[in-house]
C-alpha positions as CSV (number, residue, x, y, z in Angstrom):
1,M,0.0,0.0,0.0
2,Y,2.8,2.4,0.9
3,L,4.4,1.9,-2.6
4,H,1.1,2.9,-4.2
5,E,1.0,6.0,-2.1
6,K,4.6,7.0,-3.1
7,L,3.7,6.5,-6.8
8,K,0.7,8.8,-6.3
9,E,3.0,11.4,-4.6
10,L,5.5,11.1,-7.5
11,K,2.8,11.7,-10.1
12,K,1.5,14.7,-8.1
13,F,5.0,16.3,-8.0
14,I,5.3,15.9,-11.8
15,K,1.9,17.4,-12.4
16,E,2.6,20.3,-10.0
17,Y,5.8,21.2,-11.8
18,E,4.2,20.8,-15.2
19,R,1.6,23.4,-14.2
20,I,4.2,26.0,-13.1
21,T,7.0,25.3,-15.6
22,P,8.2,28.7,-16.9
23,S,9.8,29.4,-20.3
24,F,13.6,29.1,-20.4
25,D,14.0,32.9,-20.4
26,A,11.7,33.2,-17.3
27,Y,13.7,30.4,-15.6
28,V,17.1,32.0,-16.1
29,S,16.0,35.5,-15.1
30,S,14.2,34.5,-11.9
31,L,15.8,33.3,-8.8
32,T,12.3,32.1,-7.6
33,E,11.8,30.1,-10.8
34,K,15.2,28.5,-10.5
35,A,14.7,27.7,-6.9
36,A,11.3,26.1,-7.5
37,G,12.7,24.1,-10.4
38,E,15.6,22.8,-8.5
39,R,13.4,22.0,-5.5
40,Y,11.0,20.0,-7.7
41,F,13.9,18.2,-9.3
42,E,15.1,17.2,-5.8
43,K,11.6,16.1,-4.6
44,I,10.9,14.1,-7.8
45,V,14.2,12.2,-7.7
46,E,14.0,11.6,-4.0
47,C,10.5,10.2,-4.3
48,A,11.6,7.9,-7.2
49,T,14.6,6.8,-5.1
50,D,12.2,6.0,-2.2
51,I,10.1,4.0,-4.6
52,A,13.1,2.0,-5.8
53,I,14.1,1.1,-2.3
54,L,10.5,0.1,-1.5
55,V,10.4,-2.2,-4.6
56,A,13.6,-3.8,-3.5
57,K,12.3,-4.3,-0.1
58,E,9.0,-5.8,-1.3
59,H,10.9,-8.2,-3.5
60,K,13.1,-9.1,-0.6
61,L,16.3,-8.0,-2.4
62,E,19.5,-7.0,-0.7
63,R,19.5,-3.5,0.7
64,P,21.3,-1.2,-1.7
65,E,24.5,0.3,-0.3
66,D,23.3,3.8,-1.2
67,D,20.4,5.5,-2.8
68,A,21.7,5.4,-6.4
69,A,22.4,1.7,-6.1
70,A,18.7,1.1,-5.6
71,F,18.1,1.5,-9.3
72,E,21.0,-0.8,-10.2
73,T,19.7,-3.5,-7.8
74,L,16.3,-3.4,-9.5
75,C,18.0,-3.7,-12.8
76,Q,20.2,-6.6,-11.8
77,H,17.0,-8.5,-10.7
78,E,15.3,-7.6,-14.0
79,L,12.7,-5.3,-12.3
80,L,13.9,-2.3,-14.3
81,T,15.4,-2.1,-17.7
82,R,19.0,-1.1,-18.1
83,E,18.0,2.0,-19.9
84,T,15.6,3.1,-17.1
85,A,18.1,2.2,-14.3
86,E,20.8,4.3,-16.0
87,A,18.5,7.2,-16.6
88,M,17.4,7.2,-13.0
89,K,21.0,6.9,-11.7
90,N,21.9,9.9,-13.9
91,A,18.9,11.8,-12.5
92,K,20.1,11.0,-9.0
93,S,23.6,12.3,-9.9
94,M,22.2,15.5,-11.3
95,R,20.1,15.9,-8.1
96,N,23.3,15.5,-6.0
97,F,25.1,18.0,-8.2
98,I,22.3,20.6,-7.8
99,V,22.1,20.1,-4.0
100,H,25.8,20.0,-3.2
101,R,27.3,22.4,-5.7
102,Y,24.7,25.1,-5.8
103,G,25.9,28.2,-7.8
104,Q,27.9,26.1,-10.2
105,V,24.9,24.6,-11.9
106,S,24.3,25.4,-15.6
107,D,20.8,26.9,-15.9
108,E,20.5,25.4,-19.4
109,K,21.5,21.9,-18.1
110,V,19.1,22.0,-15.2
111,Y,16.2,23.4,-17.3
112,K,16.7,20.7,-20.0
113,A,16.8,18.0,-17.3
114,L,13.6,19.4,-15.7
115,T,11.6,19.9,-18.8
116,K,12.8,17.1,-21.1
117,Q,14.9,14.4,-19.5
118,L,13.3,14.0,-16.1
119,P,9.6,13.8,-17.3
120,R,10.6,11.2,-19.9
121,D,12.7,9.2,-17.5
122,I,10.2,9.3,-14.6
123,A,7.3,8.3,-16.9
124,K,9.3,5.2,-18.0
125,F,10.2,4.5,-14.4
126,I,6.6,4.7,-13.2
127,E,5.5,2.5,-16.1
128,E,8.0,-0.2,-15.2
129,V,7.2,-0.1,-11.5
130,E,3.5,-0.3,-12.2
131,E,4.0,-3.3,-14.5
132,L,5.4,-5.0,-11.3
133,G,1.9,-4.8,-9.9
134,A,2.4,-1.7,-7.7
């Protein structure tokens, strides 16, 4: 049941950000828009990571050594495709870069990740998790 709730939460975060997504020009010219985008990126990736850990737990798999390893663990047990696992590990790396190296983040790179890569990758992740019966 908790997994189902986390999936709902993830979908909610995606829809919320889709509703407020600014143009690139508005994004780069507004500290508020950048902060909101970066915060939603963080929330979405953290929620997806929580889901990956829950799936591993539900399937009684070994506990991943760290958050990013959760996606690899699911892939090794054929619960996620290699493509999706790699995309989610990349999203987790980008999240870490945003959180820990603030000020050195390329606006263009973050905006592209927020508006193109992350929505595509999260949609695939959700699809694969739901195919497991979540």
